[in-house]
All heavy atoms as an XYZ file, in Angstrom:
641
protein
N      -0.355     -5.179     42.410
C       0.226     -5.619     41.165
C      -0.659     -6.695     40.548
O      -1.114     -7.587     41.237
C       1.596     -6.217     41.471
C       2.691     -5.696     40.610
S       4.157     -6.677     40.880
C       5.338     -5.415     40.813
N      -0.888     -6.561     39.279
C      -1.711     -7.570     38.603
C      -0.878     -8.815     38.358
O       0.348     -8.806     38.436
C      -2.263     -7.013     37.290
O      -1.206     -6.877     36.352
N      -1.572     -9.897     38.062
C      -0.828    -11.130     37.820
C       0.008    -11.034     36.560
O       1.069    -11.644     36.484
C      -1.712    -12.360     37.755
O      -2.964    -12.181     37.279
N      -0.368    -10.226     35.589
C       0.455    -10.041     34.397
C       1.729     -9.309     34.770
O       2.821     -9.651     34.302
C      -0.312     -9.264     33.330
N       1.605     -8.308     35.639
C       2.789     -7.556     36.081
C       3.696     -8.454     36.927
O       4.912     -8.391     36.829
C       2.362     -6.315     36.875
C       1.740     -5.234     36.026
C       1.196     -4.102     36.879
O       0.747     -4.319     38.005
N       1.215     -2.891     36.321
N       3.087     -9.270     37.767
C       3.863    -10.197     38.597
C       4.601    -11.213     37.712
O       5.761    -11.527     37.970
C       2.944    -10.924     39.583
C       2.437    -10.030     40.693
C       1.445    -10.731     41.613
O       1.272    -11.973     41.497
O       0.851    -10.037     42.438
N       3.936    -11.698     36.708
C       4.561    -12.659     35.792
C       5.702    -11.993     35.033
O       6.784    -12.596     34.833
C       3.524    -13.207     34.818
N       5.456    -10.731     34.621
C       6.519    -10.000     33.912
C       7.714     -9.775     34.829
O       8.866     -9.951     34.432
C       5.974     -8.658     33.404
C       6.975     -7.887     32.574
C       6.403     -6.568     32.056
O       5.191     -6.349     32.108
O       7.239     -5.761     31.598
N       7.439     -9.393     36.083
C       8.514     -9.166     37.068
C       9.272    -10.468     37.326
O      10.506    -10.488     37.395
C       7.906     -8.623     38.365
C       8.874     -8.481     39.505
C       9.779     -7.285     39.333
C      10.581     -7.054     40.594
N      11.991     -6.999     40.397
N       8.568    -11.568     37.464
C       9.200    -12.874     37.689
C      10.067    -13.258     36.492
O      11.185    -13.777     36.659
C       8.136    -13.938     37.945
N       9.580    -12.992     35.283
C      10.360    -13.299     34.078
C      11.620    -12.449     34.027
O      12.708    -12.929     33.661
C       9.507    -13.076     32.835
N      11.503    -11.169     34.402
C      12.680    -10.283     34.432
C      13.693    -10.759     35.468
O      14.900    -10.751     35.213
C      12.249     -8.838     34.722
C      11.547     -8.162     33.574
C      10.983     -6.790     33.951
O      11.125     -6.362     35.119
O      10.395     -6.145     33.063
N      13.192    -11.133     36.635
C      14.087    -11.635     37.691
C      14.804    -12.907     37.231
O      15.999    -13.081     37.467
C      13.293    -11.909     38.977
C      12.811    -10.632     39.652
O      13.287     -9.534     39.268
O      11.958    -10.735     40.553
N      14.052    -13.795     36.585
C      14.653    -15.036     36.091
C      15.685    -14.749     35.009
O      16.774    -15.335     34.995
C      13.566    -15.963     35.548
C      14.091    -17.329     35.166
C      12.984    -18.274     34.713
O      11.829    -18.113     35.126
O      13.328    -19.174     33.931
N      15.371    -13.811     34.117
C      16.317    -13.434     33.065
C      17.569    -12.827     33.673
O      18.691    -13.113     33.237
C      15.666    -12.460     32.092
N      17.397    -12.011     34.692
C      18.545    -11.397     35.360
C      19.408    -12.468     36.029
O      20.640    -12.438     35.947
C      18.046    -10.379     36.396
O      19.126     -9.802     37.083
N      18.767    -13.423     36.685
C      19.508    -14.514     37.338
C      20.235    -15.354     36.298
O      21.387    -15.756     36.505
C      18.554    -15.376     38.161
N      19.574    -15.615     35.168
C      20.202    -16.393     34.099
C      21.402    -15.651     33.540
O      22.451    -16.239     33.272
C      19.183    -16.688     32.973
O      18.095    -17.418     33.531
C      19.813    -17.461     31.841
N      21.258    -14.334     33.383
C      22.366    -13.518     32.877
C      23.548    -13.545     33.849
O      24.700    -13.675     33.434
C      21.889    -12.079     32.668
C      22.911    -11.186     31.982
C      22.350     -9.789     31.718
O      21.198     -9.671     31.298
O      23.113     -8.836     31.951
N      23.260    -13.457     35.162
C      24.340    -13.506     36.156
C      25.017    -14.873     36.121
O      26.231    -14.971     36.232
C      23.796    -13.195     37.547
C      23.516    -11.723     37.770
S      23.194    -11.301     39.475
C      21.500    -11.802     39.644
N      24.218    -15.938     35.951
C      24.779    -17.286     35.873
C      25.654    -17.413     34.625
O      26.744    -17.986     34.670
C      23.658    -18.337     35.860
O      22.891    -18.201     37.046
C      24.211    -19.734     35.773
N      25.202    -16.845     33.513
C      25.980    -16.887     32.279
C      27.279    -16.104     32.441
O      28.346    -16.542     31.990
C      25.167    -16.341     31.111
N      27.206    -14.938     33.099
C      28.416    -14.152     33.356
C      29.384    -14.937     34.234
O      30.586    -14.961     33.986
C      28.067    -12.817     34.030
C      27.416    -11.826     33.086
O      27.488    -12.039     31.852
O      26.841    -10.843     33.584
N      28.863    -15.575     35.255
C      29.701    -16.372     36.158
C      30.345    -17.528     35.400
O      31.540    -17.799     35.570
C      28.850    -16.900     37.316
O      29.623    -17.742     38.135
N      29.569    -18.188     34.555
C      30.112    -19.298     33.769
C      31.185    -18.796     32.812
O      32.221    -19.439     32.634
C      28.996    -19.994     33.000
N      30.949    -17.630     32.226
C      31.931    -17.044     31.318
C      33.225    -16.711     32.058
O      34.325    -16.958     31.558
C      31.350    -15.786     30.669
O      32.303    -15.163     29.852
N      33.086    -16.167     33.258
C      34.271    -15.846     34.061
C      35.031    -17.115     34.440
O      36.263    -17.148     34.400
C      33.862    -15.072     35.318
C      33.399    -13.659     35.040
C      32.823    -12.974     36.270
O      32.622    -13.604     37.301
N      32.541    -11.684     36.151
N      34.290    -18.141     34.799
C      34.936    -19.409     35.153
C      35.646    -20.012     33.940
O      36.748    -20.544     34.057
C      33.920    -20.392     35.725
C      33.463    -20.019     37.117
C      32.429    -20.991     37.637
C      31.950    -20.579     39.018
N      30.895    -21.445     39.536
N      35.008    -19.913     32.772
C      35.620    -20.438     31.549
C      36.896    -19.659     31.225
O      37.913    -20.249     30.828
C      34.640    -20.361     30.389
N      36.851    -18.345     31.398
C      38.035    -17.521     31.138
C      39.147    -17.863     32.123
O      40.318    -17.959     31.748
C      37.685    -16.029     31.217
C      38.841    -15.120     30.860
C      39.377    -15.346     29.453
O      38.617    -15.489     28.508
N      40.687    -15.386     29.307
N      38.786    -18.059     33.383
C      39.788    -18.438     34.393
C      40.401    -19.796     34.053
O      41.618    -19.987     34.188
C      39.155    -18.464     35.784
N      39.576    -20.725     33.597
C      40.087    -22.046     33.216
C      41.011    -21.928     32.014
O      42.056    -22.586     31.958
C      38.925    -22.990     32.907
N      40.648    -21.086     31.046
C      41.498    -20.877     29.868
C      42.828    -20.274     30.282
O      43.884    -20.692     29.800
C      40.788    -19.968     28.866
C      41.640    -19.486     27.730
C      41.189    -20.047     26.406
C      41.955    -19.508     25.224
N      43.352    -19.793     25.203
N      42.792    -19.296     31.176
C      44.020    -18.670     31.656
C      44.899    -19.698     32.372
O      46.106    -19.760     32.135
C      43.695    -17.495     32.605
O      42.925    -16.529     31.879
C      44.939    -16.846     33.139
N      44.287    -20.513     33.218
C      45.039    -21.550     33.930
C      45.641    -22.550     32.942
O      46.792    -22.971     33.091
C      44.143    -22.266     34.935
N      44.878    -22.914     31.924
C      45.378    -23.833     30.901
C      46.542    -23.212     30.142
O      47.556    -23.882     29.894
C      44.255    -24.209     29.936
C      44.709    -25.231     28.912
O      45.132    -26.337     29.325
O      44.662    -24.926     27.713
N      46.398    -21.931     29.778
C      47.486    -21.243     29.071
C      48.756    -21.215     29.918
O      49.860    -21.444     29.419
C      47.074    -19.809     28.700
C      46.013    -19.765     27.606
O      45.763    -20.807     26.958
O      45.428    -18.677     27.409
N      48.588    -20.938     31.216
C      49.744    -20.909     32.122
C      50.368    -22.291     32.245
O      51.596    -22.430     32.266
C      49.331    -20.373     33.490
C      48.987    -18.890     33.475
C      48.386    -18.401     34.770
O      48.159    -19.212     35.694
O      48.134    -17.180     34.867
N      49.536    -23.314     32.315
C      50.054    -24.685     32.415
C      50.799    -25.068     31.141
O      51.857    -25.707     31.206
C      48.899    -25.663     32.682
N      50.264    -24.676     29.997
C      50.932    -24.972     28.721
C      52.284    -24.267     28.652
O      53.278    -24.843     28.191
C      50.048    -24.539     27.539
C      48.803    -25.372     27.358
C      49.094    -26.806     26.986
O      50.098    -27.112     26.360
N      48.225    -27.712     27.386
N      52.336    -23.015     29.122
C      53.601    -22.273     29.115
C      54.610    -22.932     30.048
O      55.792    -23.064     29.712
C      53.362    -20.818     29.516
N      54.147    -23.357     31.216
C      55.039    -24.024     32.166
C      55.541    -25.351     31.593
O      56.717    -25.693     31.746
C      54.317    -24.253     33.498
N      54.661    -26.073     30.922
C      55.053    -27.345     30.307
C      56.093    -27.112     29.217
O      57.098    -27.834     29.142
C      53.826    -28.046     29.732
C      54.077    -29.376     29.022
C      54.706    -30.390     29.978
C      52.790    -29.922     28.449
N      55.868    -26.096     28.394
C      56.832    -25.785     27.336
C      58.183    -25.408     27.938
O      59.237    -25.816     27.429
C      56.301    -24.651     26.458
N      58.154    -24.661     29.030
C      59.395    -24.279     29.705
C      60.126    -25.518     30.225
O      61.339    -25.661     30.048
C      59.079    -23.317     30.855
C      60.324    -22.827     31.563
O      61.231    -22.290     30.882
O      60.404    -22.977     32.808
N      59.383    -26.428     30.845
C      59.991    -27.655     31.364
C      60.530    -28.521     30.232
O      61.600    -29.121     30.352
C      58.974    -28.442     32.203
C      58.629    -27.774     33.512
C      59.841    -27.561     34.397
O      60.664    -28.450     34.592
N      59.981    -26.358     34.915
N      59.799    -28.592     29.126
C      60.276    -29.372     27.983
C      61.567    -28.779     27.430
O      62.475    -29.508     27.027
C      59.202    -29.432     26.895
C      58.040    -30.335     27.264
C      56.896    -30.265     26.269
O      56.839    -29.320     25.454
O      56.036    -31.163     26.314
N      61.658    -27.446     27.442
C      62.889    -26.788     26.999
C      64.045    -27.129     27.911
O      65.164    -27.402     27.444
N      63.794    -27.145     29.213
C      64.851    -27.489     30.170
C      65.284    -28.940     30.009
O      66.471    -29.256     30.088
C      64.365    -27.222     31.599
C      64.264    -25.746     31.923
C      63.764    -25.514     33.335
C      63.641    -24.033     33.626
N      63.097    -23.784     34.969
N      64.318    -29.818     29.775
C      64.643    -31.239     29.570
C      65.489    -31.392     28.309
O      66.481    -32.139     28.297
C      63.357    -32.091     29.487
C      63.655    -33.491     28.962
C      62.680    -32.165     30.841
N      65.121    -30.676     27.266
C      65.873    -30.742     26.009
C      67.309    -30.260     26.212
O      68.262    -30.879     25.721
C      65.173    -29.906     24.944
O      65.897    -29.935     23.746
N      67.465    -29.157     26.946
C      68.815    -28.649     27.218
C      69.616    -29.652     28.041
O      70.807    -29.881     27.780
C      68.736    -27.313     27.970
C      68.260    -26.159     27.123
C      68.084    -24.889     27.924
O      68.067    -24.889     29.156
N      67.938    -23.779     27.222
N      68.973    -30.259     29.022
C      69.663    -31.256     29.852
C      70.062    -32.463     29.010
O      71.168    -33.001     29.169
C      68.771    -31.682     31.021
N      69.178    -32.881     28.115
C      69.495    -34.025     27.252
C      70.667    -33.691     26.330
O      71.539    -34.530     26.108
C      68.270    -34.432     26.429
C      68.483    -35.697     25.632
C      68.763    -36.910     26.499
O      68.042    -37.170     27.447
N      69.818    -37.635     26.190
N      70.696    -32.468     25.815
C      71.825    -32.047     24.972
C      73.128    -32.108     25.756
O      74.158    -32.560     25.248
C      71.601    -30.626     24.444
C      70.498    -30.545     23.406
O      70.076    -31.610     22.892
O      70.049    -29.416     23.118
N      73.083    -31.658     27.014
C      74.285    -31.681     27.843
C      74.730    -33.125     28.109
O      75.915    -33.439     28.053
C      74.043    -30.945     29.155
C      75.269    -30.839     30.009
C      75.163    -29.730     31.016
C      76.392    -29.673     31.871
N      77.326    -28.670     31.504
N      73.773    -34.003     28.382
C      74.095    -35.426     28.594
C      74.738    -36.004     27.338
O      75.742    -36.726     27.422
C      72.826    -36.221     28.982
C      73.059    -37.716     28.880
C      72.367    -35.845     30.382
N      74.176    -35.677     26.180
C      74.744    -36.180     24.920
C      76.174    -35.684     24.722
O      77.050    -36.443     24.297
C      73.870    -35.763     23.737
C      72.515    -36.461     23.723
O      72.353    -37.478     24.428
O      71.621    -35.969     23.005
N      76.424    -34.413     25.046
C      77.782    -33.864     24.927
C      78.737    -34.589     25.871
O      79.871    -34.921     25.499
C      77.783    -32.365     25.253
C      77.131    -31.500     24.203
C      77.023    -30.048     24.642
O      77.298    -29.707     25.793
N      76.616    -29.182     23.725
N      78.280    -34.833     27.090
C      79.129    -35.527     28.070
C      79.408    -36.958     27.625
O      80.517    -37.461     27.796
C      78.475    -35.503     29.460
C      78.341    -34.111     30.056
C      79.661    -33.408     30.271
O      80.667    -34.080     30.570
O      79.684    -32.169     30.142
N      78.409    -37.623     27.038
C      78.624    -38.993     26.540
C      79.671    -38.993     25.433
O      80.522    -39.880     25.381
C      77.315    -39.581     26.012
C      76.384    -40.068     27.092
C      75.140    -40.690     26.473
C      74.199    -41.210     27.528
N      72.974    -41.783     26.925
N      79.604    -37.992     24.553
C      80.599    -37.905     23.479
C      81.993    -37.701     24.071
O      82.966    -38.296     23.586
C      80.257    -36.754     22.522
C      79.098    -37.047     21.613
C      78.779    -35.863     20.709
C      77.543    -36.131     19.885
N      77.157    -34.958     19.074
N      82.099    -36.851     25.090
C      83.400    -36.617     25.715
C      83.927    -37.893     26.358
O      85.111    -38.221     26.229
C      83.286    -35.496     26.752
N      83.060    -38.639     27.032
C      83.465    -39.901     27.661
C      83.903    -40.901     26.590
O      84.932    -41.576     26.739
C      82.317    -40.479     28.526
C      82.593    -41.926     28.920
C      82.108    -39.616     29.763
N      83.147    -40.984     25.501
C      83.511    -41.894     24.412
C      84.873    -41.524     23.822
O      85.680    -42.404     23.499
C      82.443    -41.889     23.316
C      81.150    -42.562     23.742
O      81.160    -43.294     24.761
O      80.128    -42.354     23.054
N      85.124    -40.230     23.689
C      86.404    -39.777     23.150
C      87.551    -40.167     24.087
O      88.582    -40.687     23.645
C      86.381    -38.257     22.947
C      87.634    -37.727     22.297
C      87.559    -36.221     22.069
O      86.699    -35.545     22.599
N      88.490    -35.715     21.269
N      87.361    -39.952     25.376
C      88.404    -40.321     26.344
C      88.613    -41.833     26.350
O      89.751    -42.311     26.367
C      88.043    -39.805     27.756
C      88.962    -40.410     28.819
C      88.116    -38.279     27.786
N      87.531    -42.583     26.290
C      87.666    -44.052     26.264
C      88.435    -44.498     25.019
O      89.246    -45.431     25.082
C      86.290    -44.716     26.319
C      85.699    -44.693     27.706
O      86.388    -44.526     28.695
N      84.383    -44.835     27.777
N      88.172    -43.853     23.895
C      88.905    -44.172     22.670
C      90.381    -43.866     22.818
O      91.244    -44.650     22.369
N      90.712    -42.744     23.461
C      92.116    -42.394     23.677
C      92.785    -43.392     24.606
O      93.936    -43.784     24.385
C      92.214    -40.978     24.252
C      91.827    -39.895     23.255
C      91.720    -38.521     23.902
O      91.690    -38.385     25.116
N      91.652    -37.493     23.063
N      92.080    -43.821     25.635
C      92.635    -44.805     26.567
C      92.920    -46.116     25.835
O      93.982    -46.719     26.001
C      91.682    -45.035     27.765
C      92.087    -46.265     28.571
C      91.636    -43.801     28.648
N      91.986    -46.539     24.980
C      92.198    -47.775     24.212
C      93.428    -47.643     23.316
O      94.246    -48.557     23.211
C      90.976    -48.082     23.345
C      89.862    -48.766     24.057
C      88.751    -49.113     23.070
C      87.613    -49.798     23.763
N      86.529    -50.114     22.826
N      93.541    -46.508     22.644
C      94.680    -46.294     21.740
C      95.988    -46.287     22.518
O      96.971    -46.904     22.105
C      94.489    -44.977     20.968
C      95.554    -44.705     19.948
C      95.584    -45.710     18.792
O      94.611    -46.463     18.581
O      96.619    -45.744     18.099
N      96.025    -45.603     23.647
C      97.249    -45.560     24.455
C      97.588    -46.942     25.009
O      98.761    -47.316     25.075
C      97.101    -44.547     25.591
C      97.062    -43.085     25.155
C      96.723    -42.191     26.341
C      98.374    -42.662     24.523
N      96.582    -47.685     25.380
C      96.815    -49.041     25.882
C      97.379    -49.921     24.774
O      98.292    -50.706     24.991
C      95.500    -49.640     26.424
O      95.003    -48.803     27.465
C      95.704    -51.034     26.959
N      96.859    -49.771     23.578
C      97.325    -50.562     22.454
C      98.771    -50.201     22.104
O      99.572    -51.065     21.751
C      96.420    -50.302     21.240
C      96.710    -51.168     20.037
C      95.811    -50.848     18.877
N      96.080    -49.541     18.274
C      97.103    -49.258     17.457
N      97.986    -50.182     17.171
N      97.250    -48.060     16.943
N      99.125    -48.935     22.224
C     100.462    -48.484     21.857
C     101.496    -48.676     22.963
O     102.678    -48.482     22.734
C     100.425    -46.992     21.486
C      99.624    -46.633     20.237
C      99.563    -45.131     20.083
C     100.229    -47.294     19.004
N     101.040    -49.021     24.145
C     101.948    -49.131     25.273
C     103.048    -50.152     24.984
O     102.785    -51.243     24.476
C     101.183    -49.544     26.523
C     102.026    -49.491     27.785
C     101.220    -49.818     28.979
N     100.860    -51.247     28.904
C     100.356    -51.915     29.900
N     100.103    -51.323     31.036
N     100.062    -53.180     29.767
N     104.258    -49.758     25.292
C     105.406    -50.651     25.056
C     105.382    -51.782     26.091
O     104.975    -51.593     27.218
C     106.698    -49.873     25.179
C     106.866    -48.735     24.154
C     108.116    -47.934     24.465
C     106.918    -49.285     22.741
N     105.890    -52.932     25.679
C     105.933    -54.031     26.655
C     106.885    -53.678     27.800
O     107.788    -52.859     27.642
C     106.458    -55.211     25.846
C     106.986    -54.642     24.576
C     106.402    -53.287     24.394
N     106.658    -54.296     28.903
C     107.488    -54.026     30.081
C     108.952    -54.396     29.792
O     109.230    -55.344     29.063
C     106.984    -54.836     31.265
N     109.860    -53.652     30.365
C     111.286    -53.919     30.186
C     111.595    -55.233     30.896
O     111.236    -55.436     32.059
C     112.117    -52.788     30.819
O     111.679    -51.565     30.274
C     113.580    -52.982     30.570
N     112.290    -56.151     30.194
C     112.598    -57.436     30.831
C     113.560    -57.247     32.002
O     114.420    -56.386     31.975
C     113.251    -58.258     29.729
C     113.467    -57.340     28.576
C     112.749    -56.061     28.842
N     113.358    -58.028     33.004
C     114.242    -57.997     34.176
C     115.505    -58.787     33.861
O     115.443    -59.866     33.275
C     113.527    -58.631     35.381
C     112.294    -57.891     35.838
C     112.647    -56.595     36.549
O     113.699    -56.496     37.175
N     111.777    -55.611     36.440
N     116.632    -58.217     34.239
C     117.898    -58.931     34.049
C     118.140    -59.789     35.264
O     118.155    -59.311     36.396
C     119.073    -57.931     33.877
C     118.809    -57.079     32.644
C     120.400    -58.672     33.788
C     119.825    -55.995     32.448
N     118.301    -61.099     34.998
C     118.529    -62.017     36.109
C     120.030    -62.187     36.290
O     120.751    -62.396     35.351
C     117.888    -63.354     35.816
C     116.369    -63.272     35.761
C     115.761    -64.623     35.552
C     114.268    -64.498     35.467
N     113.603    -65.721     35.208
N     120.447    -62.121     37.483
C     121.881    -62.301     37.746
C     122.142    -63.498     38.596
O     121.374    -64.088     39.231
C     122.481    -61.072     38.439
O     121.748    -60.826     39.612
C     122.524    -59.910     37.521
């Protein structure tokens, strides 16, 4: 093989290696994008669950406030104790 042929072969080998490295990098980038997409979906799901839980807490707080208001009203309306008759 002449040195020109050897140089051409070396350049082809280097180009092939560079192409494989680029393919590998592309695959890694795609895998990272997929992992990021999955993480974003999981985060959105968790945020939805947190929002639902917060809504439930808010509903329960309203129910507690309503009961407390009723207790206050009943306490205010309560008749005084019947006086004891002393004999």
